[in-house]
ZAMITI-800097 format. One record per residue (C-alpha): residue number from 1; residue in one letter; x, y, z. Coordinates in steps of 0.1 Angstrom, whole numbers, always signed. Layout:
ZAMITI-800097
(NUM; 'a'; (X; Y; Z))
...
***
This chain:
ZAMITI-800097
(1; 'x'; (+1449; -353; +227))
(2; 'x'; (+1430; -326; +211))
(3; 'x'; (+1424; -327; +173))
(4; 'x'; (+1422; -293; +155))
(5; 'x'; (+1427; -288; +118))
(6; 'x'; (+1449; -260; +106))
(7; 'x'; (+1448; -242; +73))
(8; 'x'; (+1477; -231; +51))
(9; 'x'; (+1471; -213; +18))
(10; 'x'; (+1435; -225; +20))
(11; 'x'; (+1444; -261; +23))
(12; 'x'; (+1436; -282; +54))
(13; 'x'; (+1464; -297; +75))
(14; 'x'; (+1454; -322; +102))
(15; 'x'; (+1471; -317; +136))
(16; 'x'; (+1468; -330; +171))
(17; 'x'; (+1477; -312; +203))
(18; 'x'; (+1492; -335; +230))
(19; 'x'; (+1484; -317; +263))
(20; 'x'; (+1508; -338; +283))
(21; 'x'; (+1539; -326; +264))
(22; 'x'; (+1523; -294; +251))
(23; 'x'; (+1532; -303; +216))
(24; 'x'; (+1515; -299; +183))
(25; 'x'; (+1518; -329; +159))
(26; 'x'; (+1511; -323; +122))
(27; 'x'; (+1502; -349; +95))
(28; 'x'; (+1533; -353; +74))
(29; 'x'; (+1512; -362; +43))
(30; 'x'; (+1492; -330; +46))
(31; 'x'; (+1522; -308; +50))
(32; 'x'; (+1539; -325; +20))
(33; 'x'; (+1508; -319; -1))
(34; 'x'; (+1506; -282; +8))
(35; 'x'; (+1543; -274; +4))
(36; 'x'; (+1553; -295; -26))
(37; 'x'; (+1520; -294; -46))
(38; 'x'; (+1529; -330; -54))
(39; 'x'; (+1503; -350; -74))
(40; 'x'; (+1509; -378; -50))
(41; 'x'; (+1519; -366; -15))
(42; 'x'; (+1517; -402; -2))
(43; 'x'; (+1543; -413; -28))
(44; 'x'; (+1565; -383; -22))
(45; 'x'; (+1565; -391; +16))
(46; 'x'; (+1570; -428; +10))
(47; 'x'; (+1601; -421; -12))
(48; 'x'; (+1615; -395; +13))
(49; 'x'; (+1609; -419; +42))
(50; 'x'; (+1628; -447; +24))
(51; 'x'; (+1657; -424; +17))
(52; 'x'; (+1658; -412; +53))
(53; 'x'; (+1657; -448; +66))
(54; 'x'; (+1686; -457; +43))
(55; 'x'; (+1706; -427; +55))
(56; 'x'; (+1699; -436; +92))
(57; 'x'; (+1707; -473; +86))
(58; 'x'; (+1674; -484; +102))
(59; 'x'; (+1638; -490; +93))
(60; 'x'; (+1627; -459; +113))
(61; 'x'; (+1638; -428; +95))
(62; 'x'; (+1635; -405; +124))
(63; 'x'; (+1628; -410; +161))
(64; 'x'; (+1604; -381; +163))
(65; 'x'; (+1579; -394; +137))
(66; 'x'; (+1550; -409; +155))
(67; 'x'; (+1518; -425; +142))
(68; 'x'; (+1486; -409; +156))
(69; 'x'; (+1450; -416; +147))
(70; 'x'; (+1436; -389; +125))
(71; 'x'; (+1404; -387; +105))
(72; 'x'; (+1411; -396; +69))
(73; 'x'; (+1392; -383; +38))
(74; 'x'; (+1368; -413; +41))
(75; 'x'; (+1359; -403; +76))
(76; 'x'; (+1376; -432; +93))
(77; 'x'; (+1403; -429; +120))
(78; 'x'; (+1436; -440; +105))
(79; 'x'; (+1472; -442; +118))
(80; 'x'; (+1490; -413; +102))
(81; 'x'; (+1527; -403; +103))
(82; 'x'; (+1530; -371; +124))
(83; 'x'; (+1558; -349; +133))
(84; 'x'; (+1565; -318; +154))
(85; 'x'; (+1563; -285; +135))
(86; 'x'; (+1598; -275; +144))
(87; 'x'; (+1613; -306; +126))
(88; 'x'; (+1594; -302; +93))
(89; 'x'; (+1612; -277; +72))
(90; 'x'; (+1645; -266; +59))
(91; 'x'; (+1647; -238; +33))
(92; 'x'; (+1672; -244; +5))
(93; 'x'; (+1691; -211; +2))
(94; 'x'; (+1711; -222; -28))
(95; 'x'; (+1680; -230; -48))
(96; 'x'; (+1664; -198; -62))
(97; 'x'; (+1630; -215; -66))
(98; 'x'; (+1603; -210; -40))
(99; 'x'; (+1602; -247; -34))
(100; 'x'; (+1609; -261; +1))
(101; 'x'; (+1629; -292; +8))
(102; 'x'; (+1613; -314; +34))
(103; 'x'; (+1638; -328; +59))
(104; 'x'; (+1638; -343; +93))
***
């Protein structure tokens, strides 16, 4: 796997390219931080993951979430929830705000 950070609106998003499947995997926490401007992206993701697990009726909210080792802010490699880019977003057309609702 090849690690390569991406940038969105000047903020870094960790990502990994899996050459075997030719798939980019993005750090969910980083995407949440950039898109929601949440004060606590980890908390936002934790709450969303719990909601998704309840809806799915299982502990794993979505089968396409994988944990990959990415470099954390402290420089250590840590297991991080990652997801394919195509599964990340759904725009809310009924909401006139520019916010984006994260869904899986």
